[in-house]
Each structure stands twice: as structure tokens, then as C-alpha cells.
TIMI-947451 format. One record per atom (N, C-alpha, C, O): residue number from 1; atom name; x, y, z. Coordinates in pm, whole numbers, plus 50000, padded with zeros to 5 digits. Each point is the difference from the previous one (the first is absolute). Example, Ala and Ser with C-alpha at 12.3 -4.5 7.8 and 13.67 -1.06 7.14 Angstrom:
2
nr,atom,c1,c2,c3
1,N,51319,49431,50780
1,CA,49911,50119,50000
1,C,50090,50120,50000
1,O,50104,49998,50066
2,N,49861,50107,49862
2,CA,50082,50119,50006
2,C,49923,50109,50073
2,O,50051,50111,50017
END
This chain:
177
nr,atom,c1,c2,c3
1,N,52071,49313,51324
1,CA,49864,49949,49997
1,C,49943,50024,49860
1,O,50021,50105,49939
2,N,49907,49798,50011
2,CA,49937,50007,49869
2,C,49891,50107,49998
2,O,49935,50025,50101
3,N,50046,50039,49782
3,CA,49903,50109,49988
3,C,49859,49957,50039
3,O,49930,50074,50069
4,N,50029,49808,49888
4,CA,49864,49956,50035
4,C,49982,49991,50151
4,O,49892,50031,50052
5,N,50211,49927,50019
5,CA,49993,49991,50145
5,C,49994,50140,50063
5,O,49928,50022,50098
6,N,50148,50072,49847
6,CA,49996,50138,50050
6,C,49859,50058,49984
6,O,49950,50068,50089
7,N,49989,49906,49796
7,CA,49865,50050,49975
7,C,49902,49936,50098
7,O,49917,50070,50059
8,N,50092,49799,49958
8,CA,49911,49929,50093
8,C,50011,50056,50142
8,O,49900,50021,50068
9,N,50224,50003,49975
9,CA,50022,50050,50137
9,C,49950,50142,50019
9,O,49960,50038,50110
10,N,50042,50041,49783
10,CA,49958,50141,50012
10,C,49849,50017,49998
10,O,49948,50103,50044
11,N,49980,49799,49905
11,CA,49854,50010,49991
11,C,49938,49987,50139
11,O,50035,49912,50078
12,N,49871,50177,49950
12,CA,49929,49997,50128
12,C,49867,49927,49980
12,O,49925,50032,49908
13,N,50047,49872,50178
13,CA,49871,49932,49999
13,C,49902,50077,50088
13,O,50030,50031,50116
14,N,49854,49999,49829
14,CA,49896,50071,50074
14,C,49878,49909,50006
14,O,49931,49983,49899
15,N,50042,49958,50217
15,CA,49886,49909,50009
15,C,49866,50072,49991
15,O,49984,50113,50046
16,N,49921,49817,49893
16,CA,49861,50045,49992
16,C,49984,50135,49929
16,O,49919,50084,50040
17,N,50159,49935,49854
17,CA,49987,50122,49918
17,C,49999,49960,49854
17,O,50086,49922,49959
18,N,49823,50127,49961
18,CA,49897,50099,50029
18,C,49874,49942,50063
18,O,49906,50072,50031
19,N,50094,49795,49987
19,CA,49885,49940,50068
19,C,50047,49879,50080
19,O,50111,49950,49982
20,N,49804,50005,50104
20,CA,50028,49887,50089
20,C,50049,49878,49920
20,O,49941,49964,49899
21,N,50166,49974,50149
21,CA,50051,49878,49939
21,C,50106,50020,49893
21,O,50061,49904,49954
22,N,49962,50221,50006
22,CA,50102,50027,49898
22,C,50129,50044,50069
22,O,50000,50084,50089
23,N,50111,49857,49866
23,CA,50133,50038,50048
23,C,50061,50089,49893
23,O,50055,49950,49901
24,N,49938,50182,50117
24,CA,50044,50097,49900
24,C,50153,50007,49998
24,O,50065,50007,50105
25,N,49991,49990,49775
25,CA,50145,50013,49980
25,C,50030,50146,49967
25,O,49978,50044,49887
26,N,50072,50030,50210
26,CA,50025,50143,49987
26,C,50142,50023,49949
26,O,50098,49962,50065
27,N,49913,50102,49818
27,CA,50131,50026,49940
27,C,50060,50134,50041
27,O,50113,50031,49963
28,N,49813,50051,50113
28,CA,50053,50132,50033
28,C,50133,49997,50076
28,O,50079,50093,49984
29,N,49950,49805,50098
29,CA,50134,49996,50061
29,C,50113,49988,49895
29,O,50110,50049,50023
30,N,49862,49886,49866
30,CA,50100,49991,49892
30,C,50030,50140,49947
30,O,50115,50035,49976
31,N,49780,50044,50007
31,CA,50016,50134,49944
31,C,50078,50092,50093
31,O,50053,50102,49955
32,N,49955,49864,50173
32,CA,50077,50082,50094
32,C,50148,49960,50004
32,O,50077,50058,50076
33,N,49961,49844,49842
33,CA,50139,49955,49993
33,C,50055,50028,49860
33,O,49993,49912,49913
34,N,50062,50207,50063
34,CA,50048,50035,49866
34,C,50100,49900,49941
34,O,49998,49975,49880
35,N,50087,49969,50204
35,CA,50098,49903,49949
35,C,49929,49875,49946
35,O,50039,49947,49896
36,N,49859,50006,50174
36,CA,49925,49883,49955
36,C,49922,50032,49873
36,O,49996,49919,49908
37,N,49943,50198,50085
37,CA,49929,50041,49879
37,C,50097,50002,49882
37,O,49967,49954,49891
38,N,50151,50099,50132
38,CA,50102,50005,49894
38,C,50041,49859,49956
38,O,50017,49975,49881
39,N,49999,49934,50214
39,CA,50033,49861,49966
39,C,49891,49935,49916
39,O,50028,49928,49904
40,N,49847,50097,50133
40,CA,49886,49946,49925
40,C,50001,50052,49858
40,O,49986,49924,49904
41,N,50030,50207,50082
41,CA,50003,50060,49866
41,C,50121,49954,49920
41,O,49989,49978,49879
42,N,50126,50006,50186
42,CA,50119,49946,49932
42,C,49971,49860,49946
42,O,50035,49968,49886
43,N,49902,49950,50197
43,CA,49967,49863,49959
43,C,49910,50001,49876
43,O,50030,49935,49900
44,N,49859,50140,50109
44,CA,49907,50003,49886
44,C,50064,50062,49877
44,O,49975,49956,49888
45,N,50106,50147,50132
45,CA,50068,50062,49886
45,C,50089,49897,49930
45,O,50002,49993,49877
46,N,50069,49927,50200
46,CA,50085,49895,49941
46,C,49918,49893,49930
46,O,50041,49949,49895
47,N,49844,50015,50161
47,CA,49915,49898,49939
47,C,49941,50049,49868
47,O,49996,49925,49902
48,N,49957,50200,50094
48,CA,49921,50047,49886
48,C,50075,50089,49901
48,O,49946,50033,49895
49,N,50176,50007,50136
49,CA,50074,50094,49915
49,C,50007,49954,49854
49,O,49980,50081,49910
50,N,50046,49793,50066
50,CA,50017,49952,49862
50,C,49875,49931,49944
50,O,50006,49940,49893
51,N,49884,50068,50179
51,CA,49876,49936,49955
51,C,49923,50095,49906
51,O,50015,50122,50010
52,N,49905,49823,49901
52,CA,49927,50083,49902
52,C,49874,50065,50059
52,O,49888,49968,49962
53,N,50134,50124,50132
53,CA,49891,50068,50069
53,C,49990,50142,49947
53,O,50100,50071,49993
54,N,49779,49969,49971
54,CA,49978,50135,49947
54,C,49944,50097,50103
54,O,50015,50121,49985
55,N,49922,49828,50121
55,CA,49941,50086,50103
55,C,49980,49920,50127
55,O,49997,49877,49999
56,N,49991,50195,50112
56,CA,49971,49940,50130
56,C,49863,50049,50044
56,O,49974,50121,50001
57,N,49938,49786,50034
57,CA,49869,50033,50055
57,C,50009,49985,50152
57,O,50049,49899,50050
58,N,49903,50201,50022
58,CA,49991,49993,50145
58,C,49854,50004,50042
58,O,49923,50081,49949
59,N,50040,49831,50143
59,CA,49862,49989,50044
59,C,49981,50082,50128
59,O,50079,49992,50093
60,N,49813,50087,49907
60,CA,49969,50089,50113
60,C,49996,49922,50130
60,O,49950,49888,50003
61,N,50098,50167,50098
61,CA,50087,50115,50008
61,C,50142,49961,50035
61,O,50095,50070,49966
62,N,49920,49819,50102
62,CA,50136,49962,50042
62,C,50086,49957,49883
62,O,50123,49998,50011
63,N,49817,49966,49878
63,CA,50078,49967,49880
63,C,50062,50121,49934
63,O,50085,49987,49912
64,N,49871,50133,50129
64,CA,50057,50122,49941
64,C,50140,50027,50052
64,O,50087,50046,49925
65,N,49937,49925,50202
65,CA,50126,50042,50063
65,C,50122,49937,49934
65,O,50085,50071,49948
66,N,49923,49800,50055
66,CA,50118,49933,49942
66,C,49986,49985,49849
66,O,50100,49995,49929
67,N,49777,49997,50022
67,CA,49980,49989,49856
67,C,50052,50122,49926
67,O,50067,49987,49898
68,N,49903,50132,50154
68,CA,50049,50123,49937
68,C,50152,50009,50011
68,O,50066,50042,49905
69,N,49988,49921,50208
69,CA,50146,50003,50017
69,C,50068,49903,49905
69,O,50104,50032,49943
70,N,49839,49849,50039
70,CA,50057,49903,49906
70,C,49990,50051,49857
70,O,50094,49984,49922
71,N,49794,50077,50043
71,CA,49984,50056,49865
71,C,50109,50104,49974
71,O,50057,50004,49891
72,N,49970,50080,50206
72,CA,50104,50102,49985
72,C,50136,49934,49979
72,O,50077,50041,49913
73,N,49952,49858,50166
73,CA,50129,49931,49986
73,C,50016,49934,49864
73,O,50108,50000,49942
74,N,49783,49944,50007
74,CA,50006,49932,49870
74,C,49975,50096,49883
74,O,50009,49961,49883
75,N,49960,50165,50150
75,CA,49970,50101,49899
75,C,49884,49956,49911
75,O,50007,50006,49877
76,N,49886,49951,50189
76,CA,49877,49956,49934
76,C,49883,50084,50050
76,O,50006,50051,50113
77,N,49890,49965,49808
77,CA,49882,50071,50049
77,C,49937,49927,50119
77,O,50000,49877,50006
78,N,49945,50201,50085
78,CA,49926,49944,50113
78,C,49851,50026,49976
78,O,49960,50113,49972
79,N,49959,49782,50038
79,CA,49857,50007,49973
79,C,49925,49965,50129
79,O,50009,49887,50047
80,N,49916,50209,50010
80,CA,49922,49966,50119
80,C,49866,49937,49963
80,O,49932,50043,49907
81,N,50031,49855,50169
81,CA,49864,49945,49995
81,C,49936,50041,50131
81,O,50053,49976,50108
82,N,49829,50088,49879
82,CA,49934,50056,50116
82,C,49857,49953,50011
82,O,49943,49944,49906
83,N,50000,50079,50211
83,CA,49857,49977,50019
83,C,49924,50099,49914
83,O,50051,50108,49967
84,N,49827,49856,49997
84,CA,49919,50083,49911
84,C,49980,50140,50057
84,O,49976,50019,50120
85,N,50034,50078,49790
85,CA,49975,50138,50037
85,C,50121,50077,50050
85,O,49987,50116,50037
86,N,50130,49820,49965
86,CA,50120,50066,50053
86,C,50092,50055,49891
86,O,50089,50079,50030
87,N,49891,49881,49846
87,CA,50085,50048,49891
87,C,49928,50113,49926
87,O,49879,49991,49977
88,N,50193,50115,49984
88,CA,49934,50119,49947
88,C,49965,49997,49852
88,O,49924,50084,49953
89,N,50130,49822,49972
89,CA,49980,49998,49855
89,C,49908,49883,49964
89,O,49953,49929,50089
90,N,50022,50051,49782
90,CA,49916,49888,49955
90,C,50068,49868,50036
90,O,50122,49987,49991
91,N,49798,49916,50048
91,CA,50054,49875,50051
91,C,49937,49877,49935
91,O,49895,50008,49936
92,N,50173,49879,50083
92,CA,49941,49868,49976
92,C,49985,49937,50139
92,O,50081,50023,50089
93,N,49814,49897,49925
93,CA,49962,49948,50131
93,C,49985,49849,49995
93,O,49965,49943,49896
94,N,50061,49993,50218
94,CA,49976,49856,50012
94,C,49938,49974,50136
94,O,50049,50048,50103
95,N,49842,49876,49897
95,CA,49931,49960,50123
95,C,50037,49855,50028
95,O,49998,49916,49909
96,N,50035,50055,50216
96,CA,50038,49863,50036
96,C,49943,49961,50135
96,O,49967,50085,50083
97,N,50022,49786,49937
97,CA,49943,49946,50123
97,C,50105,49987,50108
97,O,50115,49964,49975
98,N,49843,50066,50146
98,CA,50080,49978,50119
98,C,49929,49893,50083
98,O,49886,49963,49971
99,N,50183,49988,50130
99,CA,49937,49898,50085
99,C,49881,50056,50076
99,O,49918,49923,50050
100,N,50071,50210,49960
100,CA,49892,50062,50077
100,C,49921,50101,49918
100,O,49935,50087,50057
101,N,50067,49903,49809
101,CA,49925,50092,49916
101,C,50071,50020,49867
101,O,50052,49905,49941
102,N,49950,50219,50012
102,CA,50070,50030,49876
102,C,50070,50134,50013
102,O,49973,50078,50092
103,N,50119,49946,49815
103,CA,50073,50125,49998
103,C,50021,50041,49856
103,O,49977,49922,49907
104,N,50067,50201,50076
104,CA,50017,50054,49866
104,C,50129,50083,49999
104,O,50023,50081,50089
105,N,50060,49896,49809
105,CA,50123,50077,49984
105,C,50007,50055,49859
105,O,49932,49953,49909
106,N,50153,50149,50074
106,CA,50011,50061,49868
106,C,50140,50055,49977
106,O,50079,50018,50093
107,N,49949,50008,49779
107,CA,50122,50069,49961
107,C,49964,50096,49888
107,O,49896,49985,49935
108,N,50190,50113,50042
108,CA,49975,50093,49890
108,C,50000,49924,49868
108,O,50080,49909,49979
109,N,49830,50130,49932
109,CA,49983,49927,49874
109,C,50121,50014,49907
109,O,50014,49920,49907
110,N,50072,50178,50116
110,CA,50120,50016,49917
110,C,50128,49958,50072
110,O,50110,50035,49956
111,N,49876,49891,50154
111,CA,50117,49965,50084
111,C,50093,49899,49934
111,O,50121,50008,50018
112,N,49824,49898,49908
112,CA,50082,49894,49938
112,C,49989,50006,49849
112,O,49896,50037,49945
113,N,50210,49926,49992
113,CA,50001,49989,49854
113,C,49974,49854,49963
113,O,50037,49910,50075
114,N,49899,50064,49809
114,CA,49978,49862,49957
114,C,50132,49923,49993
114,O,50104,50053,49959
115,N,49890,49822,50081
115,CA,50112,49906,49998
115,C,50108,50027,50104
115,O,50104,49933,49999
116,N,49875,50160,50090
116,CA,50096,50022,50108
116,C,49999,49879,50094
116,O,49897,49936,50020
117,N,50219,50036,50036
117,CA,50015,49903,50109
117,C,50007,50079,50129
117,O,50082,50091,50013
118,N,49832,49874,50084
118,CA,50000,50073,50126
118,C,50034,49908,50116
118,O,49972,49880,49999
119,N,50091,50181,50100
119,CA,50026,49934,50127
119,C,49902,50058,50100
119,O,49995,50121,50020
120,N,49926,49793,50043
120,CA,49901,50043,50098
120,C,50062,49987,50139
120,O,50050,49894,50037
121,N,49946,50216,50039
121,CA,50055,49999,50135
121,C,49893,50035,50103
121,O,49918,50090,49980
122,N,50084,49836,50130
122,CA,49919,50034,50117
122,C,50077,49952,50123
122,O,50095,49923,49989
123,N,49863,50125,50127
123,CA,50071,49960,50121
123,C,49971,49855,50037
123,O,50087,49932,50054
124,N,49791,50020,49917
124,CA,49960,49870,50052
124,C,49914,49923,49901
124,O,49908,50056,49938
125,N,50122,49817,50047
125,CA,49917,49908,49923
125,C,49924,49913,50099
125,O,50060,49921,50073
126,N,49809,50093,49928
126,CA,49915,49918,50088
126,C,49919,49906,49911
126,O,50050,49896,49957
127,N,49825,50139,50015
127,CA,49916,49914,49916
127,C,50025,50022,49851
127,O,49956,49920,49917
128,N,50113,50188,50049
128,CA,50033,50027,49860
128,C,49896,50083,49926
128,O,50019,50028,49882
129,N,49874,50011,50183
129,CA,49893,50072,49932
129,C,50043,50132,49940
129,O,49967,50029,49885
130,N,50105,50050,50190
130,CA,50041,50131,49949
130,C,50108,49986,49893
130,O,49998,50072,49901
131,N,50095,49836,50118
131,CA,50103,49976,49898
131,C,49936,49948,49871
131,O,50043,50037,49890
132,N,49856,49880,50123
132,CA,49927,49952,49882
132,C,49927,50115,49931
132,O,49998,50008,49877
133,N,49943,50081,50202
133,CA,49932,50117,49943
133,C,50099,50087,49924
133,O,49967,50053,49894
134,N,50154,49964,50158
134,CA,50104,50075,49930
134,C,50033,49934,49866
134,O,50019,50068,49900
135,N,49987,49799,50099
135,CA,50026,49927,49876
135,C,49887,50019,49900
135,O,50025,50016,49881
136,N,49852,49983,50167
136,CA,49885,50019,49911
136,C,49998,50141,49941
136,O,49967,50018,49883
137,N,50067,50081,50199
137,CA,50011,50137,49947
137,C,50110,50008,49894
137,O,49984,50066,49898
138,N,50125,49866,50128
138,CA,50112,49996,49905
138,C,49952,49940,49868
138,O,50031,50052,49893
139,N,49895,49838,50114
139,CA,49946,49937,49879
139,C,49905,50094,49925
139,O,50003,50006,49877
140,N,49914,50067,50197
140,CA,49909,50096,49937
140,C,50076,50105,49919
140,O,49947,50055,49903
141,N,50175,49972,50138
141,CA,50083,50100,49933
141,C,50087,49937,49890
141,O,50089,50065,49946
142,N,49885,49807,50021
142,CA,50075,49926,49898
142,C,50148,49989,50033
142,O,50085,50000,49911
143,N,49944,49990,50218
143,CA,50136,49976,50047
143,C,49998,49868,50077
143,O,49894,49937,50013
144,N,50220,50019,50038
144,CA,50005,49874,50073
144,C,50085,50012,50125
144,O,50091,50083,50009
145,N,49877,49832,50088
145,CA,50077,49995,50124
145,C,50124,49916,49976
145,O,49991,49881,49967
146,N,50125,50180,50049
146,CA,50126,49927,49992
146,C,50021,49923,50130
146,O,50045,49885,49998
147,N,49923,50179,50114
147,CA,50018,49936,50129
147,C,49944,50083,50113
147,O,49944,50108,49980
148,N,50072,49836,50141
148,CA,49952,50063,50122
148,C,50114,50002,50101
148,O,50081,49907,50006
149,N,49925,50199,50075
149,CA,50091,49996,50114
149,C,49927,50053,50124
149,O,49930,50101,49996
150,N,50089,49827,50113
150,CA,49935,50030,50127
150,C,50104,49997,50112
150,O,50098,49927,49991
151,N,49880,50152,50112
151,CA,50083,49988,50120
151,C,49962,49874,50075
151,O,50087,49926,50047
152,N,49783,50049,49965
152,CA,49948,49892,50085
152,C,49900,49916,49921
152,O,49922,50052,49921
153,N,50083,49818,50103
153,CA,49899,49910,49944
153,C,49945,49912,50112
153,O,50076,49939,50075
154,N,49793,50056,49934
154,CA,49933,49910,50093
154,C,49962,49876,49920
154,O,49889,49991,49947
155,N,50203,49913,50045
155,CA,49985,49884,49911
155,C,49877,49917,50032
155,O,49941,49940,49910
156,N,50019,50056,50216
156,CA,49885,49918,50040
156,C,49869,50050,49940
156,O,49901,49928,50001
157,N,50098,50196,49946
157,CA,49878,50052,49936
157,C,49998,49972,49850
157,O,49901,50031,49933
158,N,50205,49912,50014
158,CA,50009,49949,49862
158,C,49979,50106,49892
158,O,49948,49969,49893
159,N,50091,50154,50135
159,CA,49989,50107,49900
159,C,50089,49978,49879
159,O,49964,50037,49888
160,N,50152,49903,50134
160,CA,50093,49973,49889
160,C,49932,49915,49893
160,O,50016,50025,49881
161,N,49909,49875,50161
161,CA,49931,49913,49904
161,C,49900,50079,49916
161,O,49976,49967,49884
162,N,49967,50135,50174
162,CA,49900,50080,49931
162,C,50062,50092,49894
162,O,49936,50030,49899
163,N,50187,50014,50123
163,CA,50061,50096,49907
163,C,50098,49938,49901
163,O,50038,50065,49903
164,N,50003,49812,50121
164,CA,50099,49939,49911
164,C,49949,49976,49858
164,O,50079,49976,49909
165,N,49791,50031,50070
165,CA,49948,49988,49863
165,C,50036,50124,49917
165,O,49999,49995,49877
166,N,50031,50116,50189
166,CA,50042,50123,49932
166,C,50151,50003,49980
166,O,50048,50047,49897
167,N,50027,49904,50202
167,CA,50145,49991,49990
167,C,50051,49906,50108
167,O,49956,50005,50115
168,N,50137,49909,49848
168,CA,50064,49910,50096
168,C,50111,50069,50077
168,O,50052,49946,50097
169,N,49985,50176,49859
169,CA,50106,50076,50066
169,C,49944,50070,50123
169,O,49952,50114,49992
170,N,50053,49818,50122
170,CA,49949,50055,50125
170,C,50113,49997,50102
170,O,50051,49894,50034
171,N,49988,50225,50013
171,CA,50110,50011,50096
171,C,49947,50060,50130
171,O,49950,50113,50002
172,N,50060,49812,50105
172,CA,49959,50048,50134
172,C,50121,49988,50090
172,O,50062,49894,50009
173,N,49972,50215,50057
173,CA,50119,50000,50085
173,C,49981,49921,50129
173,O,50091,49930,50043
174,N,49794,50080,50019
174,CA,49974,49929,50126
174,C,49871,49920,49984
174,O,49892,50058,49982
175,N,50119,49811,50025
175,CA,49883,49913,49983
175,C,49963,49941,50135
175,O,50084,49942,50070
176,N,49789,50074,49965
176,CA,49948,49942,50123
176,C,49909,49885,49960
176,O,49902,50018,49928
177,N,50133,49860,50120
177,CA,49925,49879,49965
177,C,49872,49990,50081
177,O,49924,49904,49984
END
């Protein structure tokens, strides 16, 4: 069975979470399958091993799990992007709009070096707001997004279109139309 199909089958659908009408894609069953996690990391390691990536950014919080593991495999720094007030050192911040309000994320001000190419990782690409915020933080640090990798993409929400202006390199293992 193809990896994308294994990922799709392992995802649990949770209706009406976190609010009525939303079909939540829960990745925690994937995390309970070490062999599948290893296959996912093997795949991404093969894709990105020879690419000019200087660091991996993981978006809070589910982007930390596989993002940090991939950074270790590629022997690259791992950079967390967190909600405001969660990082202990001086930060740079970006405020962005959501479909139901706004949010704010930050990273340490010394996390990226100028001209670095970063790979942004998160578990899910929906509307693209958080991935776009990660790209904007990267730009503030005078670095650039080399690409994005996601476990899941909800293509019907058109998040890919929102982030492709930062990088056309978008890899999603399981795409839901």
C-alpha cells in the first residue's frame, strides 16, 4: 500500500470538533504506529536529504513531533513557532487573520540566520493562515521558505494557494479533496 494511503487510513475523523460542522482530522492514531511514523520520516528524509535546507520550522504544537524528528534525521536545527507568551527569550511576532478572528505566533529572535532556507512543517494544511504566518516570521528574520511539508492537506480550503507565493515546494502526504 502506498504511504499516502496508509496515512489516510490511519487518520481518525472526529465530527463536530472543535465546533459544530467541522470534521477534525486527528493524527494521534498515526503517532501510535511507530512503523508508520518511521515510514513517514524515511520518506521525508529521502525527499529533503539533498535539498538546500538550513533549518526545520515546526508549528505549535503538532508540528513539533515529526518536525523535530525530521530535523534530527537531517542534522538540521529545529525551530519552534509558538503562540505568544510561550517562548522564554526575546521574540519576533506576527499577527494574522483567521476565519473567526486573529492569532499571533512568535519565534526566538536569534532562531534563524540571514539567508537561511527553511522547511516549514505542520501536521495539517487547512486555510494556510498559520503556515503563512511562519513564512512571514521567516521573512522578518531575513531568511526564506524553501518549502513546506504536511501530513494532511484539506485541499477544499485552498490553503496551498495562500502559501505558494512563499514557496511552490509544498508536500502533503494525505490530501483530502
